[in-house]
C-alpha positions as CSV (number, residue, x, y, z in Angstrom):
1,M,0.0,0.0,0.0
2,I,2.7,2.5,1.0
3,V,4.8,1.6,-2.1
4,S,1.7,2.1,-4.3
5,L,1.1,5.5,-2.7
6,H,4.6,6.6,-3.5
7,I,4.4,5.4,-7.0
8,V,1.4,7.6,-7.4
9,L,3.2,10.5,-5.8
10,A,6.2,10.1,-8.1
11,S,3.9,9.9,-11.1
12,I,2.2,13.1,-10.1
13,S,5.6,14.8,-9.6
14,L,6.7,13.7,-13.1
15,A,3.5,14.9,-14.7
16,V,3.8,18.3,-13.1
17,L,7.4,18.6,-14.1
18,L,6.6,17.7,-17.7
19,L,3.7,20.1,-17.7
20,A,5.8,23.0,-16.4
21,A,8.5,22.2,-19.0
22,Y,5.9,22.3,-21.7
23,M,4.4,25.6,-20.5
24,R,7.8,27.3,-19.7
25,G,7.8,30.9,-21.0
26,S,10.0,32.8,-18.6
27,K,12.8,32.7,-16.1
28,R,10.5,32.4,-13.2
29,S,8.8,29.3,-14.6
30,L,12.3,27.8,-15.1
31,Y,12.9,28.2,-11.4
32,M,9.8,26.2,-10.8
33,I,10.9,23.5,-13.2
34,Y,14.0,23.1,-11.1
35,S,11.8,22.9,-8.0
36,F,9.6,20.2,-9.5
37,L,12.6,18.3,-10.7
38,A,14.0,18.3,-7.1
39,I,10.7,17.1,-5.8
40,L,10.6,14.3,-8.4
41,L,14.1,13.2,-7.4
42,F,13.0,13.2,-3.7
43,N,9.9,11.1,-4.5
44,L,11.9,8.7,-6.7
45,G,14.5,8.3,-4.0
46,F,11.9,7.8,-1.3
47,L,10.2,5.2,-3.5
48,V,13.5,3.3,-3.9
49,E,14.2,3.6,-0.2
50,I,10.9,2.1,1.0
51,S,10.8,-0.6,-1.6
52,A,14.5,-1.7,-1.1
53,P,15.0,-5.4,-0.4
54,V,18.4,-4.8,1.1
55,M,20.2,-2.1,3.0
56,E,22.5,-1.1,0.1
57,V,19.5,-0.3,-2.2
58,S,17.9,1.7,0.6
59,I,21.1,3.8,1.0
60,I,21.0,4.5,-2.8
61,G,17.4,5.7,-2.3
62,K,18.5,8.1,0.4
63,Q,21.2,9.4,-1.9
64,I,18.8,10.0,-4.7
65,K,16.5,11.8,-2.2
66,Y,19.3,14.2,-1.3
67,L,20.0,15.0,-4.9
68,G,16.7,16.9,-4.8
69,L,15.5,17.7,-1.3
70,P,18.1,20.4,-0.3
71,F,17.4,22.4,-3.5
72,I,13.6,22.6,-3.4
73,S,13.2,25.6,-1.0
74,P,16.0,27.7,-2.6
75,F,14.5,27.3,-6.1
76,V,11.0,28.1,-4.8
77,L,12.4,31.2,-3.0
78,L,14.0,32.4,-6.3
79,F,10.7,31.9,-8.0
80,I,8.9,33.9,-5.3
81,L,11.4,36.7,-5.4
82,D,11.2,37.0,-9.1
83,Y,7.4,36.6,-9.1
84,Y,7.0,39.6,-6.7
85,G,9.5,41.8,-8.6
86,Y,12.6,41.5,-6.3
87,R,15.8,41.7,-8.2
88,V,18.3,39.0,-7.3
89,T,21.9,39.2,-8.6
90,T,23.7,36.1,-9.8
91,A,26.1,36.2,-6.8
92,K,23.2,36.3,-4.3
93,A,21.4,33.5,-6.1
94,A,24.5,31.4,-6.0
95,A,25.0,32.1,-2.3
96,L,21.6,30.5,-1.7
97,F,22.9,27.2,-2.9
98,V,26.2,27.0,-0.9
99,V,24.6,25.2,2.1
100,P,22.3,23.0,-0.1
101,V,25.2,21.9,-2.3
102,L,27.4,21.0,0.7
103,H,24.4,19.3,2.4
104,S,23.7,17.3,-0.7
105,L,27.4,16.2,-1.2
106,I,27.7,15.1,2.4
107,A,24.4,13.3,2.3
108,I,25.1,11.3,-0.9
109,T,28.5,10.3,0.3
110,F,27.5,9.5,3.9
111,P,28.4,5.7,3.8
112,W,32.0,6.8,3.3
113,N,32.3,10.0,5.3
114,G,30.2,9.1,8.3
115,L,29.2,12.8,8.7
116,F,25.5,12.8,7.8
117,Y,24.3,10.0,10.0
118,L,26.0,9.0,13.2
119,S,24.8,5.4,12.8
120,T,22.6,3.3,10.5
121,A,20.8,0.0,11.0
122,W,18.8,-2.2,8.7
123,I,15.6,-3.2,10.5
124,T,14.1,-6.4,9.3
125,D,11.8,-7.5,12.1
126,I,8.8,-5.7,10.6
127,S,6.7,-6.3,7.4
128,T,8.5,-3.5,5.5
129,P,12.3,-3.4,6.3
130,Y,13.7,0.1,6.6
131,L,17.0,1.9,7.2
132,K,17.1,3.3,10.7
133,T,19.4,6.3,11.1
134,E,20.7,8.6,13.9
135,K,21.0,12.1,12.6
136,S,24.1,14.2,13.0
137,I,24.4,18.0,13.6
138,I,25.2,18.4,9.9
139,Y,21.8,16.9,9.1
140,Y,20.1,19.4,11.3
141,I,22.0,22.3,9.9
142,G,20.7,21.5,6.5
143,F,17.2,20.9,7.9
144,F,17.1,24.3,9.7
145,Y,18.5,26.1,6.6
146,S,15.7,24.7,4.5
147,Y,13.1,25.9,6.9
148,L,14.8,29.3,7.2
149,V,14.4,29.6,3.5
150,T,10.8,28.3,3.7
151,M,9.9,30.9,6.3
152,S,11.4,33.6,4.0
153,I,9.0,32.4,1.3
154,L,6.1,32.7,3.6
155,V,7.1,36.2,4.9
156,I,7.7,37.5,1.4
157,A,4.4,36.1,0.1
158,L,2.5,37.5,3.1
159,F,4.1,41.0,2.9
160,S,3.9,41.3,-0.9
161,S,0.1,40.4,-1.0
162,R,-0.9,43.0,1.5
163,G,-3.4,45.5,0.1
164,K,-3.5,43.9,-3.3
165,D,-6.5,42.8,-5.3
166,Y,-8.4,39.6,-5.0
167,A,-6.6,37.8,-7.8
168,T,-3.2,38.6,-6.3
169,R,-4.2,37.6,-2.8
170,K,-5.6,34.3,-4.1
171,Q,-2.4,33.5,-5.9
172,S,-0.3,34.5,-2.9
173,N,-2.4,32.3,-0.6
174,L,-1.8,29.3,-2.9
175,I,2.0,30.0,-2.8
176,I,1.9,30.2,1.0
177,A,-0.1,27.0,1.3
178,S,2.2,25.1,-1.2
179,A,5.3,26.1,0.9
180,A,3.8,25.8,4.4
181,I,2.1,22.4,4.1
182,P,5.2,20.3,3.3
183,G,7.4,22.5,5.6
184,M,5.2,22.2,8.6
185,G,4.6,18.5,8.0
186,N,8.2,17.6,7.7
187,A,9.2,19.8,10.7
188,I,6.7,17.8,12.8
189,N,8.0,14.5,11.5
190,V,11.6,15.4,12.2
191,L,11.3,17.3,15.5
192,A,8.3,15.6,17.0
193,P,7.8,12.2,15.3
194,L,4.2,11.0,15.1
195,N,5.2,7.4,14.7
196,L,3.3,7.1,11.4
197,P,3.9,4.0,9.4
198,F,5.4,6.2,6.6
199,D,7.2,9.5,6.2
200,P,4.6,12.1,5.2
201,T,7.2,14.4,3.7
202,A,6.8,13.0,0.2
203,L,3.0,13.3,0.3
204,L,3.1,16.8,1.6
205,L,5.8,17.9,-0.9
206,T,3.7,16.5,-3.8
207,T,0.6,18.3,-2.4
208,G,2.5,21.6,-2.5
209,C,3.8,20.7,-5.9
210,T,0.2,20.1,-7.1
211,L,-1.1,23.4,-5.6
212,L,1.5,25.2,-7.6
213,A,0.5,23.3,-10.7
214,Y,-3.1,24.3,-10.1
215,S,-1.9,27.9,-9.8
216,F,-0.4,28.1,-13.2
217,L,-3.1,26.0,-14.8
218,R,-6.2,27.7,-13.4
219,L,-4.8,31.1,-12.5
220,N,-2.1,31.6,-15.1
221,L,0.5,32.0,-12.4
222,F,3.4,31.9,-14.9
223,Q,1.7,33.8,-17.7
224,I,0.0,36.5,-15.7
225,A,2.0,37.1,-12.6
226,P,0.7,39.6,-10.0
227,I,4.0,41.6,-10.1
228,A,3.5,42.1,-13.9
229,R,0.0,43.3,-13.3
230,E,1.1,45.5,-10.4
231,Q,4.0,47.1,-12.1
232,I,2.6,47.3,-15.6
233,I,-1.2,47.3,-15.8
234,E,-1.7,49.2,-12.5
235,N,0.8,51.9,-13.4
236,I,0.0,52.5,-17.1
237,R,-1.7,55.8,-17.8
238,D,-4.4,54.2,-19.9
239,A,-7.5,52.6,-18.4
240,F,-7.8,48.8,-18.6
241,V,-11.0,46.8,-18.1
242,L,-11.6,43.1,-18.4
243,V,-15.1,41.8,-19.3
244,D,-15.7,38.0,-19.5
245,R,-17.5,36.2,-22.3
246,H,-20.8,36.5,-20.3
247,K,-20.4,40.3,-20.3
248,C,-19.6,40.4,-16.6
249,F,-17.0,42.6,-15.0
250,I,-13.7,40.9,-14.1
251,D,-11.1,43.5,-13.3
252,A,-10.0,47.1,-13.8
253,N,-6.7,49.0,-13.1
254,A,-6.2,52.2,-11.1
255,A,-6.6,54.4,-14.2
256,A,-10.0,52.8,-15.1
257,K,-11.2,53.2,-11.5
258,K,-10.2,56.9,-11.5
259,L,-11.9,57.5,-14.8
260,F,-15.0,55.5,-13.8
261,P,-15.2,55.6,-9.9
262,Q,-18.1,53.2,-9.9
263,L,-15.7,50.4,-11.0
264,A,-13.8,50.8,-7.7
265,H,-16.8,49.4,-5.9
266,A,-18.0,46.9,-8.5
267,M,-18.1,43.3,-7.5
268,I,-16.3,40.7,-9.7
269,G,-18.9,38.9,-11.8
270,I,-21.5,41.6,-11.9
271,P,-23.0,42.3,-15.4
272,I,-21.2,45.3,-16.9
273,D,-24.6,46.8,-17.8
274,D,-25.6,46.8,-14.1
275,I,-22.6,49.0,-13.1
276,G,-24.1,52.0,-14.9
277,D,-23.0,55.1,-16.7
278,L,-20.2,53.4,-18.6
279,P,-19.4,54.2,-22.3
280,F,-19.1,50.5,-23.2
281,P,-22.6,48.9,-22.8
282,D,-22.6,45.1,-23.4
283,G,-18.9,45.1,-22.7
284,Q,-18.1,43.5,-26.1
285,D,-20.1,44.7,-29.1
286,N,-18.8,47.4,-31.4
287,M,-16.1,48.6,-29.1
288,N,-13.1,49.1,-31.5
289,N,-12.3,52.7,-32.0
290,R,-15.4,54.0,-30.2
291,S,-14.9,57.5,-28.9
292,F,-16.5,59.4,-26.0
293,E,-16.0,62.6,-24.0
294,I,-15.8,63.2,-20.3
295,T,-15.5,66.4,-18.3
296,D,-12.8,65.9,-15.7
297,E,-12.7,67.3,-12.1
298,S,-11.2,70.6,-13.4
299,G,-14.1,71.1,-15.8
300,A,-11.9,70.4,-18.9
301,L,-13.3,68.3,-21.7
302,R,-11.2,65.2,-22.4
303,Y,-11.5,62.8,-25.3
304,Y,-11.1,59.0,-25.1
305,T,-11.2,56.1,-27.5
306,I,-11.7,52.4,-26.8
307,S,-9.8,49.5,-28.3
308,K,-10.9,45.9,-27.7
309,T,-8.7,42.8,-27.7
310,I,-10.3,39.4,-27.5
311,I,-8.4,37.1,-25.1
312,Y,-8.2,33.4,-26.0
313,R,-6.9,30.4,-24.0
314,Q,-6.2,27.4,-26.1
315,H,-8.4,28.8,-28.9
316,E,-11.3,29.3,-26.5
317,F,-12.7,32.9,-26.1
318,I,-12.5,33.7,-22.4
319,C,-12.7,37.5,-22.1
320,N,-12.4,41.0,-23.7
321,C,-9.7,43.4,-22.8
322,L,-10.9,47.0,-23.2
323,M,-8.2,49.6,-23.3
324,I,-9.4,53.2,-22.9
325,Y,-6.9,55.7,-24.3
326,D,-6.9,59.4,-23.4
327,V,-6.5,61.0,-26.9
328,T,-7.1,64.6,-25.8
329,E,-3.7,65.8,-26.7
330,S,-3.7,63.9,-30.0
331,K,-7.1,65.3,-30.8
332,K,-6.0,68.8,-30.0
333,L,-2.9,68.3,-32.2
334,L,-5.0,66.9,-35.0
335,D,-7.5,69.8,-34.7
336,H,-4.6,72.2,-34.8
337,V,-3.1,70.5,-37.9
338,S,-6.5,70.4,-39.5
339,N,-7.1,74.0,-38.6
340,L,-3.7,75.0,-40.2
341,A,-4.8,73.1,-43.4
342,E,-8.2,74.8,-43.5
343,R,-7.3,78.3,-42.6
344,D,-5.4,81.2,-44.1
345,T,-2.3,81.8,-42.0
346,L,-2.4,85.6,-42.3
347,T,-6.0,86.5,-41.6
348,G,-7.2,83.4,-39.7
349,L,-10.2,83.0,-42.1
350,I,-10.8,79.7,-43.8
351,N,-9.0,79.4,-47.1
352,R,-10.2,78.9,-50.6
353,G,-10.1,75.1,-50.5
354,T,-12.2,75.0,-47.3
355,L,-14.6,77.5,-48.8
356,F,-15.4,75.2,-51.6
357,S,-15.5,72.0,-49.5
358,R,-17.9,73.5,-47.0
359,G,-19.7,75.6,-49.5
360,E,-20.5,72.6,-51.7
361,R,-22.3,70.9,-48.9
362,L,-24.2,74.1,-48.1
363,F,-25.1,74.6,-51.8
364,Q,-26.5,71.1,-52.2
365,E,-28.7,71.6,-49.1
366,I,-30.0,74.9,-50.5
367,A,-30.5,73.5,-54.0
368,S,-32.4,70.4,-52.6
369,A,-34.6,72.5,-50.3
370,G,-35.2,75.3,-52.8
371,G,-34.1,78.0,-50.4
372,D,-32.3,81.3,-50.8
373,M,-28.6,81.8,-50.9
374,S,-26.3,84.6,-51.9
375,A,-22.5,84.8,-52.7
376,L,-20.4,87.9,-52.1
377,M,-17.0,88.6,-53.7
378,I,-15.2,91.3,-51.9
379,D,-12.0,93.1,-53.1
380,V,-9.9,95.8,-51.2
381,D,-9.7,98.8,-53.6
382,H,-6.3,99.9,-54.8
383,F,-4.5,97.4,-52.5
384,K,-1.5,97.2,-54.8
385,K,-0.9,100.9,-54.2
386,I,-0.9,100.3,-50.4
387,N,1.8,97.6,-50.8
388,D,3.8,99.8,-53.1
389,T,3.5,102.9,-50.9
390,Y,3.8,101.4,-47.4
391,G,5.3,98.0,-48.0
392,H,4.0,94.5,-47.8
393,Q,4.1,94.3,-44.0
394,I,1.6,97.3,-43.7
395,G,-0.4,95.7,-46.5
396,D,-0.7,92.4,-44.5
397,E,-1.8,94.3,-41.4
398,V,-4.5,96.1,-43.4
399,L,-5.8,92.8,-44.8
400,T,-5.9,91.3,-41.4
401,I,-7.8,94.2,-39.8
402,I,-10.3,94.3,-42.6
403,A,-10.8,90.5,-42.4
404,Q,-11.4,90.8,-38.6
405,K,-13.9,93.7,-38.9
406,L,-15.9,92.1,-41.7
407,Y,-15.9,88.7,-40.0
408,G,-17.7,90.2,-37.1
409,R,-20.7,91.1,-39.3
410,F,-21.4,87.5,-40.4
411,R,-23.5,84.9,-38.8
412,S,-22.3,81.5,-37.5
413,T,-24.1,79.9,-40.4
414,D,-22.3,82.0,-43.0
415,I,-19.1,81.0,-44.7
416,F,-16.5,83.8,-44.9
417,A,-13.1,83.0,-46.5
418,R,-10.0,84.6,-47.9
419,Y,-10.3,83.9,-51.6
420,G,-6.8,84.9,-52.6
421,G,-4.6,88.1,-52.5
422,E,-6.9,91.0,-51.4
423,E,-10.1,89.2,-52.3
424,F,-12.6,87.6,-49.9
425,C,-15.7,85.5,-50.5
426,A,-18.8,85.0,-48.4
427,L,-21.6,82.5,-48.8
428,L,-24.9,83.5,-47.1
429,P,-27.5,80.8,-46.7
430,G,-31.1,81.9,-46.3
431,T,-30.2,85.4,-47.8
432,D,-32.1,86.7,-50.9
433,E,-30.9,89.4,-53.2
434,I,-32.3,92.4,-51.3
435,S,-30.8,91.2,-48.0
436,A,-27.5,90.5,-49.7
437,I,-27.4,94.1,-51.0
438,Q,-28.2,95.4,-47.5
439,I,-25.4,93.3,-46.0
440,A,-22.9,94.5,-48.7
441,H,-23.8,98.1,-47.8
442,E,-23.0,97.4,-44.1
443,L,-19.7,95.8,-45.1
444,C,-18.7,98.9,-47.1
445,K,-19.6,101.1,-44.1
446,I,-17.7,98.9,-41.7
447,T,-14.6,99.3,-43.9
448,E,-14.9,103.0,-44.3
449,C,-15.3,103.4,-40.5
450,I,-12.1,101.6,-39.6
451,D,-9.9,103.9,-37.5
452,W,-6.4,103.3,-39.0
453,E,-4.7,105.7,-36.6
454,E,-6.0,103.7,-33.7
455,N,-4.4,100.7,-35.3
456,K,-1.2,102.7,-35.7
457,L,-1.2,102.4,-39.5
458,P,-0.4,105.3,-41.8
459,V,-3.1,104.5,-44.4
460,L,-6.4,106.5,-44.9
461,G,-9.7,106.1,-46.7
462,I,-9.6,102.4,-47.6
463,T,-12.7,101.1,-49.4
464,I,-13.9,97.8,-50.8
465,S,-15.9,96.8,-53.9
466,I,-18.4,93.9,-53.7
467,G,-20.0,91.6,-56.3
468,I,-23.2,89.9,-55.5
469,A,-24.9,86.8,-57.0
470,A,-28.2,85.6,-55.5
471,Y,-29.0,81.9,-56.1
472,V,-31.4,81.2,-58.9
473,A,-32.0,77.5,-59.6
474,E,-32.3,77.8,-63.4
475,Y,-29.0,79.8,-63.7
476,H,-26.8,78.3,-60.9
477,D,-26.5,74.6,-61.2
478,T,-23.2,74.5,-59.2
479,L,-21.5,76.4,-56.5
480,D,-18.8,77.3,-59.1
481,T,-21.4,79.0,-61.2
482,L,-22.8,81.0,-58.3
483,I,-19.4,82.2,-57.2
484,G,-18.4,82.9,-60.8
485,C,-21.4,85.2,-61.2
486,A,-20.4,87.1,-58.0
487,D,-16.9,87.3,-59.3
488,T,-18.2,88.8,-62.6
489,A,-20.2,91.3,-60.7
490,L,-17.1,92.2,-58.7
491,Y,-15.1,93.0,-61.8
492,A,-18.0,95.2,-63.0
493,A,-18.0,97.0,-59.7
494,K,-14.2,97.7,-60.0
495,D,-14.7,98.8,-63.6
496,A,-17.4,101.2,-62.4
497,G,-14.9,103.1,-60.3
498,R,-14.5,100.9,-57.1
499,N,-16.1,101.6,-53.7
500,T,-19.1,100.1,-55.5
501,I,-21.6,97.3,-55.0
502,C,-22.8,95.3,-58.0
503,N,-24.9,92.2,-58.4
504,H,-25.2,90.1,-61.5
505,N,-27.9,92.5,-63.0
506,R,-27.3,95.9,-61.4
507,I,-24.7,98.3,-60.1
508,I,-25.5,100.2,-56.9
509,H,-23.1,103.1,-56.1
510,M,-23.7,104.4,-52.6
511,G,-27.4,104.3,-53.0
512,Q,-27.6,105.3,-56.6
513,L,-29.0,102.5,-58.8
514,R,-27.5,101.8,-62.3
515,L,-28.4,98.9,-64.5
516,F,-25.7,96.6,-65.6
517,G,-25.5,94.3,-68.5
């Protein structure tokens, strides 16, 4: 019965070792492979020892045991240190193995050195013969060193899991249990024997080994370590939310809980829809590149976008990872670049290209609805003379001031642009011919009333000429046609002596009506 039990234990140890080797993906999992290998050697040695027909074979079993036993706790400690993010130099790691190596060497050579056991006796007067030993001080030094390392594992796991999330604490508890169970059992067996018919150390070590195997199988201990989550996911600037395949909340990092305070109090497993006021209803559908806005505590409007990654395990969909990125600065930069592309750098008005792109949409709306629309072409009179007399810098200032003054007259629904050089163009939706003429008069008056001395410019008496074209469906089939008619009227206004308003059928000079064409 006892032999059969230890065959099972050795088989479990071998299976876990092979599984860990198969799943190895990092240095920390390599530490665990070494631990599982040491446990396997111990179990195999113990199996040989208890099934030995003669004393010599039992001694070989003990030697195999001590090829593994002294190294189990140091390798587990290295795993734990790396797992929780503690840096261990090669020299310090090597120092951990000084005592285990000496302990192992003395143990596997004890029949010849007489240092590990003070005496040995082969007991045959029971059903299962065994090797009875009297332990030396060297044995106890190795024993206490192993338990000092084991206690270090427990302390580190307890300390490092304080204040952490549920997943981290759960993993830490499994680590603590996997180290404490065999450690306490073996300590009792060595220091206060229970006179059991077998040594429970192999059973308890295999139990601990199985717990760790469960950890990386069920909790992804190797692939998703708490320290990685703590140092990377918790500290990244972007919000991170996990939603399972049943659309239930799993986890969120600090950034997500700050952005959505309700997540800080959300229970794991609650449907994401029940949390309320989140920009990702259903947790899964149509999430990629979805955008939303939030006003932060300072009252500033910030912009975010969501990216969804589907998480699979062995080709099985298990959850969605939602990353919420703050794109406020990117959007501002994009808006700035877009603004530079759309606007005239001198006057700040939209440029000719933007005039036609926006104006085309407006024209189509007016044409479809059968409404009114007028186009104004505006030119600064004798502008070349201003440049020639005062220089281009003064000319630029004049254009900028005129643009600002005229812009203030238009509505938010109007489109006012710098057309090129000293020319401007305005598109006025809902404005018929009579209203357009009235607006043109106002623009001329605004220009004449500019106080150039107040603007510290040496120019006087600057005027503008304006060409008007009111939309008529049978004549204006495109925006180009409408603006072209206004441009023709502008040239007529300039030919008529400037400081003049002209539409496509008439010339109006400061209130005096003259027919044109």
